[in-house]
N, C-alpha and C positions, 0 to 999 in steps of 0.2 A: 143598117145592122149587117154584120158579117156572119152568115150562117155556116155551119160546118167547119169552124175554125179548129183544126186539130193540133196546131202548134203555134207558138208565139212568133209573130213576124218581127218583133222587136223594133217596130217603126223603121224598117229598112227594106230595101229592095232585095231580090234574091241573091244577086252577085255580091252585094255588100254584106249581107248576112252570112253567106257561106265563107267569105274571106275572113270575117271577124271570128267566127266559130273555129275556123282552122287555126288562126293565130292564137286564140285562147287555148285550144287543145295542145298546140306545140309548147306553149308556156307551162301548161299544167304538167305535161310529160317531162319537161326539162327541170322545173323547180319543185314538182310534186305537190304544190299548193299555190293558189292565187286568190286574191281578193277581188270581188266584182259585185254587181248588183244581184239580188235574189233571182230576178227574171232571167238574167243572162246565165247565172249558175245553173238554173234548172234546164235551160236550153242546151248548155254545154254538157250537162250530164247525159241527156238523150243523144248527143252527138258523139261523145268520146267513148262511151261504154261499149257499143258494138265494135268499135275499132280495137279496143283492148281484148275483147273476146276473139277477134280475128288473130291477134298476135300470139295466142296460145299455140297455134299450129303454124310453125315457121315454114311456109312454102312460098314459092315465087308468086303464085297467084294471089295469096293473101297480102304479100308485101306490095304488090301493084295496086290492090284495092285500097289499102291504107294510105299509100303514097298519093293516090288520086284525091283523097280527102284532106290529108294534112299538107301536102305540097312542100314537104321539107324532108330531105333525105337524112338529116341529122336526127330529127324527131322520130323517124321511122326506125333508125338504128337503135336509139335509146329504148323505144317501145318494145322491140323484139328481143333486145339483149337484156336490159335491166328490169323493166316493168313486167314482162312476161314471166320471168323467173320467180318474181314475188307472188304474182296472182295466179300461178299455175293451178293451185288446188281450190281456188275460190270459184263457186258456181255463178257469180254475179255480184252486183252491188260493189263495184270497185271504187266508187267515189263517195264522199260524205260532204254534206252541205251544213255549215254551222253559221247561224246568223250572228252578226257582230254589231248590230245597231244601225242607226241612220247616219247618212252622210251629212256633213255640216252645210254644204252649199245648197243642195236642193232637197234635202231630207229624204233621199231615196233609201230604201231598205238595202243594206249591205250584207254580204255573206262571204264566207271563206269556203271554197271548194278544194278538197284535197283527196289524194289517193289513200285509201284506208290502210293498206299494208305498209305504208312508209311513215305512219305516225307512231312513234315510239312512246309518246306520253300516254295516249289512251290505251294502248295495248300493253304497256309496261314491259316492252322489249320482247313480248310474245305475240305470236300471230293470233288475230282475233278469230274466235270460233263462232260459227253460225249455228243457231239452234234449228233443228229440223221441225218443220211445220206439217201437220196432217191436214188433209183437205176436208175431213169430216168434222172438224172443229174440236176434236178431242185432243188431249195432251199427247204430244209425241213421246215415245219411249226413249229414255236416255240410254246411251250405251253404257253408262256407269252402273245402271241398275241391274243389268244382265250379269249374272255371276259367271265368272271365268273359271273354267276347269283348271284345277291346280295340276301342274305338270311336275311329277316327282323327278328329281335329277337321277339320271342313270349312273349307278356306281361303276366306275371303271374297274375292270378285272385287274388283279395285281400282276405286275410284270414278273415273268419267271426269273428265279434267281439263278444266275450263271455260276456254275461250280468253278472253283478255282482250279486251274490246271497246273499241276506241279511239274515243273520241267525236270525230266530225268537227266541225271548227270551223264555226260559222255565219257566213256572209258578213255583214260589217258593212255596213249600209245607211247611206249618207251622207245626212244630212238636207239638203234643199234650203233655202237661206236664204230666209227670208220677206222680201218687199219691205217696206221700212219706209214707212209712209204718214205724210207730214208733216201734223200736225194744225194747223189754223189756229186761232188763239185766238179765242174768242167775241167779245172786245172789238173786234178788227179787222173782223169780219163786221158788227157793228152800225154801225161808222163808215162802212163802204162803203155800207150801205143808206141811211144818213142823207145821204151826199154826193150821191146821185142827185137832181137837181133835178126838181121837179114842173112840168109844163107849165102855164102860166097859162091860166086859163079864157077870157081875152080872145082869145088867139091861136086857140083852137079855134073861137070864134064867127066870127072873120074868115074862117077857112078854109071854114066851112060856107056863108058868104054868097057867096064866090067860086064855089063849086060851083053 
């Protein structure tokens, strides 16, 4: 008799069991649901849910812890990028186990384990809401029962009416007419200069003598 058996050994040694759970966890993260036996599904649920909780806080330390368990960098990338974005608001219970009957070969109990937030059939395209539970056994108060104070919309103050500015007409300035200057043609000027007779040199000499 094995006393103090806290987890299922799954009829495997420690190294074999850890490798099997790591491979199943990588498949669950990649495909979002897998089919296996009920015993393995329950063991996988205990193995993978703490790792999903670690993925909510994307730090180097958490990535190294998750990688030490999964041993696959592709699974770690999908977990911190896709799965963590979906389960960010969920406080736990990231997986769901659904029994699907017995296996034909050895009549083993089979089950499907899946990530809750990636099942659109059960949720109807909406995120599944968890009901709050009270520790005293009483019914938890629903947030819907609490009346919400109605907020009256604040009426916006009317915008000030801008008065139309009438443009004052600018006084028209009458332009003073410019006096027209008659231009004398150049040919007439030359003829006038040529018509002036030059004083003969003899008359000038006579006048000097008289003086």
